[in-house]
N, C-alpha and C positions, 0 to 999 in steps of 0.2 A: 550416600547421596539421597536427597529428598525425593519423595514420590510425587508423581503429577497431582495426585489428590491431596498434598499438603498445602497447595496454594489456595488462596481465596479469591484471587480476581486475575483475569486474563486482559492484558493490554494489547490490543490488536493494531497490526498494520491492516489496511484495507486493499490498496491497488497493488496487485501482485500476490496477495495472500488470499482474500476473499473474492476479489474482482480479477478477471482475466483481463489485466491491463495490456498484454501485448496483443491479444485479439482485438480489443477496443481500439487501440491505437493503430493498428494495421488497417482496420476496417475504415476508421476515420480519415486515414491518410489517402485512401484510394482515389477519391475524386480529384486530388492534386496530382496524383501520379498519372490519372487518365488524360488530364489536360496537356500533359508533356509526352502523351504516347509511351509511357512507362509502365502500363497495365501488365502485371505478371513479370516484370523484367527486374525487380528489387525484392530480395528476400526479406523475411521478417527481422531476422537478425541485424541486417544492415539498417532496416528502418528504426529499429529499437536503439542501435548504437548512435545513430544520428540525433534521435530524440534526446537521449541522455546526454550527449556532448553539448546540446543546445541548451537544455533545461536546467541542468545541475549547476552551472555558474549563475544562472539568474536567481535560483533558490538562495545563494549565498550573498549575491549583490543587492537583491530586492526582496528581503525577507517578508516585507509586509504586502506583496503583489499576491493577490487571490490566485489559486492554483489555475482557474480557467483562463484568468488574463495572462498567466505566465505561459501557458501553452499557446495562447494566441500570439504572443510576443515571439515566442521561440519558432512558431511556424515558418515564416520565410527563410529563417536560417537552415531549417532542416530541410526545406524543399531545395535550397540551393545545395546543400551537402549531398542530396540524393540525385543531383543533376537535372532537376526540373528546368525547363528553359522559358516557360510562359511568365508573363507578368503575374504575380501573386496579388490577388485583391485583398482588401481589408475584410471584405465579407467572407472569403474563403478562409482566411486565418481565424475569424471569429468562429465560423462554423467548427472548425477543428478544436479550438478551445472549449466549446460549449458541448463537445460529444462526451465529455466525462461521465455524465450521469446516465447515459446508455450503455456504457462498456458492460459487457456480460459477466455474470458470476460464474465461477467454477462450478461444475455439476454437484460437488459434493458439499458446497458451502452452507447452504440454508439448513440442510439436515443436520449437519454437523454443530451448527450453532445452536439449533434446537437442544441437541443432546448435552452440549458442553454448558448450557445456561442452567441445567439441573445441578451443577457442581460448583459453578464460578459465578462472580459479577463479571459482565463482559463489557469492557470499555474501549471504545474506539479512540486510536491515536494516530491520526492521519495527516499527511501533507496534502490537504485538500481544502477547498472552501466549502462553506456551509450550503450554498445552493446546489452545488454538484453534488455533494454528499446527500442531500435531501432528495434529489432526483434518482440518485442510485439507490438509496435505501427504499424509496416508494415502488421503484420498478425492479432491477435485477435481484434485490435483497429481499423482495416480497413484503416489505413493510416490517421486518424484523425489529423487535424492540431491544436495543441495547440499554445497558444500565447508565451509561454516560456516553456522549459523542463530543470528543475534543479535537478540534482542528486546527491546522496551521493558521488559519484565519483569526482563530479566537486568541491563539497563543502569541502570534506576531513573529513567528520564526518557523524554520522548516527543520525536520530532523535531518541529519544527525546533531543538531544543536542540542546540547544537554537541558536547555531551558524547556524544551518540550517534555522530556522526561520529568523534570523537577515539577512541572506543572501538573502532569498526571499524578505524581506521587501525593501533591497536595490534595487533589480531588479525591484520590483513593482514601486518604485519611480523613479528610473532612466530611466527605458524603457517605463513606461506607465503613470508617473505623478501621480500615486495612493498611498494615504497616508495609513499607517498601519491600522488605524480604517475603512478604506474602503475595507479591505480584510475580506473575510470569509472562515476560514478554514473548509475545506469539506472533512471528512475522516471517516473511520470505527474504526480505532485503538485509543482506548483510552489513551493506553501507549505511543505510539509514537506522537499523534498528539493533542487530545483533551486536556490531562492533561498538557503538557508542554505549549500548546498555552494558556491556561487559567493561569497557575502558573507563567509564566515569562513575560506574555505580556498582559493579560487581554483581549484576543481576543474573538471576538464572533465566535462560531463553529456551524457546521450543522453535527450532527452525523447520517452517514449512516450506520444504525446499522447492516444490514445483519444478521437477526436473525440466530443463529446456528453457527456462526463463533467462533471459538475457540481462534485463534491468536489475539493478540492486546489487551487482557485484562491486566489491571494495578493492580488489587487487591484493587484498591480504589473505592470509590463511582463514578459512571459515572457522567460526567458534558457535559453540552452541552446547546445551546440556541434553537436549533431546532432538531428535531428527525424524521427521516424517514426510513422506512424499505428497501427502494431501492432509488437509484438516479434518477429512473424514477418518483417516488412519490415526489420528491423535485422539479423537473422539472414541474410537475404539479401544485404544490403549487406556484412556481415563475410565472408561466403563468396566474394563477388564480388571484394573486396579480396585476399583470400588467394589466389584463382587466379591473380590478375595479378601476383603477386610473381615 
């Protein structure tokens, strides 16, 4: 089996891997729950399951829809699933969709990225729009400089669509001279990253499991080549390998 240090480029999922998507969504949905007097009565898992049920079909049906607009469109359905009884306003839905850029980073993220950048090209491959990612990168990710940023908005489809990976491979080759077998998909989501990367391309993958995360499950047996609880643990393993060379 290849070593972690044998790869030249990490292709990153962001939301769920680098950004605490669950904390961000839960916080952003609180104003809606409050208006129906549901404060503290709906747990995080229930909120996440409702968001996934409403947003995943939209990603397939409207692949050209910006992620912030997709969340805006999903918001009324999520509210209904969670038992909200007040009239949902357009302003309320837009505020939820616009929250993406302020979702918090996991505590280990920025330090781990800084350490990993010493060994790899770091490329974002995210189901997000450009404005939301720019806000996220400037804020929670502290202005970290990725080597390339590839969004669903640029590609015109959402993962797990194979086109997103093909687009990334093309950029890796043309911009960095990196072949697809030299790319390690690094992500939390089995549904959006690990399953399609393995199924369509036979990629090696590193699963940042982020235990307790609800979103990103595929219903299939998890697949991976390396598994870590956090990105920080992966950075530790890479540094250890490099020191042993």
